[in-house]
C-alpha positions as CSV (number, residue, x, y, z in Angstrom):
1,M,-7.3,9.6,23.3
2,N,-6.7,7.3,20.3
3,W,-5.4,8.8,17.1
4,T,-5.9,6.7,14.0
5,L,-4.6,7.2,10.6
6,E,-7.6,6.6,8.3
7,V,-6.6,7.9,4.8
8,V,-3.5,8.5,2.8
9,V,-3.7,10.4,-0.5
10,V,-1.7,8.7,-3.3
11,P,-0.9,11.0,-6.2
12,V,-1.5,9.4,-9.6
13,S,-1.6,10.6,-13.2
14,D,-4.4,8.3,-14.3
15,V,-7.1,7.4,-11.8
16,D,-8.5,4.5,-13.8
17,R,-5.1,2.9,-14.3
18,A,-4.3,3.3,-10.6
19,K,-7.6,1.9,-9.6
20,E,-7.0,-1.1,-11.8
21,F,-3.5,-1.6,-10.2
22,Y,-4.7,-1.3,-6.6
23,A,-8.0,-3.1,-6.9
24,G,-7.4,-5.4,-9.8
25,R,-3.8,-6.4,-9.2
26,L,-3.3,-5.9,-5.4
27,G,-6.8,-6.8,-4.3
28,F,-7.6,-3.6,-2.4
29,A,-11.4,-3.2,-1.8
30,V,-13.0,-0.3,-3.7
31,D,-14.8,1.6,-0.9
32,H,-16.2,4.1,-3.3
33,D,-15.6,5.7,-6.7
34,T,-17.3,9.1,-6.7
35,D,-17.5,11.3,-9.8
36,L,-18.1,14.8,-8.8
37,G,-18.8,16.0,-12.3
38,G,-16.6,18.9,-13.3
39,A,-15.3,19.2,-9.7
40,G,-13.3,16.0,-9.9
41,R,-13.3,12.4,-8.8
42,I,-12.4,10.5,-5.7
43,V,-11.6,6.7,-5.5
44,Q,-11.1,5.3,-2.0
45,L,-9.6,1.8,-1.6
46,T,-8.6,-0.3,1.4
47,P,-6.0,-3.0,1.6
48,P,-7.4,-6.3,2.9
49,G,-7.6,-6.2,6.7
50,S,-6.5,-2.6,7.0
51,G,-8.0,0.2,9.0
52,C,-6.4,2.8,6.7
53,S,-7.5,3.5,3.2
54,I,-5.9,5.2,0.2
55,V,-7.5,7.9,-1.9
56,L,-6.8,8.5,-5.6
57,G,-8.4,11.4,-7.4
58,R,-8.4,14.5,-9.5
59,G,-9.5,17.9,-8.7
60,V,-10.4,17.4,-5.1
61,V,-7.3,15.9,-3.5
62,P,-4.2,17.8,-2.6
63,E,-2.0,18.5,-5.7
64,M,1.1,16.4,-5.5
65,P,3.3,15.2,-8.4
66,P,2.3,11.7,-9.5
67,G,4.8,9.2,-8.1
68,S,6.1,11.5,-5.4
69,L,4.8,9.5,-2.4
70,K,7.5,7.4,-0.9
71,G,7.6,5.1,2.2
72,L,4.1,3.8,2.4
73,Q,4.2,0.7,4.4
74,L,1.9,-2.3,4.7
75,V,2.4,-4.9,7.5
76,V,1.7,-8.6,7.1
77,A,2.0,-11.7,9.3
78,D,3.7,-13.8,6.6
79,L,6.0,-12.0,4.2
80,E,6.8,-15.0,2.1
81,K,3.0,-15.6,1.5
82,A,2.4,-11.9,0.9
83,R,5.2,-11.7,-1.7
84,A,4.0,-14.8,-3.5
85,E,0.5,-13.2,-3.7
86,L,1.9,-10.0,-5.1
87,V,3.8,-11.9,-7.7
88,E,0.8,-14.0,-8.6
89,R,-1.3,-10.8,-9.0
90,G,1.3,-9.4,-11.5
91,A,3.0,-6.8,-9.3
92,E,6.8,-6.3,-9.8
93,V,8.0,-6.9,-6.3
94,S,11.5,-7.1,-4.8
95,E,13.0,-10.2,-3.3
96,I,12.7,-10.4,0.5
97,Q,15.3,-8.2,2.2
98,V,16.4,-8.4,5.8
99,V,17.0,-4.9,7.2
100,G,19.0,-4.0,10.3
101,Q,19.3,-5.9,13.5
102,N,16.5,-7.1,15.7
103,P,17.3,-6.5,19.4
104,R,14.9,-9.0,20.8
105,P,14.2,-12.7,20.2
106,V,11.6,-13.3,17.6
107,P,9.5,-16.4,16.7
108,H,10.6,-16.1,13.0
109,P,13.7,-14.6,11.6
110,L,11.7,-12.2,9.3
111,D,9.7,-10.6,12.1
112,N,10.3,-6.8,12.2
113,V,13.3,-7.1,9.8
114,G,11.9,-8.7,6.7
115,F,10.7,-6.4,3.9
116,V,9.7,-6.4,0.2
117,F,9.3,-3.4,-2.0
118,F,7.1,-2.4,-5.0
119,R,6.0,0.6,-6.9
120,D,2.6,1.5,-8.5
121,P,2.4,2.5,-12.2
122,D,3.2,6.1,-11.3
123,G,6.3,5.3,-9.2
124,N,4.8,5.7,-5.7
125,E,6.9,3.5,-3.5
126,W,5.5,0.9,-1.0
127,A,7.2,-1.4,1.5
128,V,5.7,-4.5,3.0
129,Q,7.0,-5.6,6.4
130,Q,6.5,-8.8,8.4
131,I,5.3,-8.4,11.9
132,S,3.5,-11.5,13.1
133,A,3.4,-10.6,16.8
134,R,3.6,-7.3,18.7
135,G,5.1,-6.9,22.1
């Protein structure tokens, strides 16, 4: 049986501001933006090429303090290119960091050990890791 992670709830204080950050700055696709009237609102966005989406909302998503989500991780094949794109889109992103030791030979020194980090406007923390080939 396959188990797939499809959606992660990202707690935000302002749905419109967060939607602008993820869609407008980072280029996530807006899958839907549903106003449920007095019951709330759900915005679902998907990173380019991802099988997992994020959900922002009010009233109908689990209550979590805005900015409390840490450790979300995106994976890319080319970290230098991804970082440059984030910077071009106006995201405040760290320099490339190499983490830990890689126990096997890799085609590029950043594979599995190269990361950059950024935060959304509420302080939710993201990592971007380079993995260009999987064993």
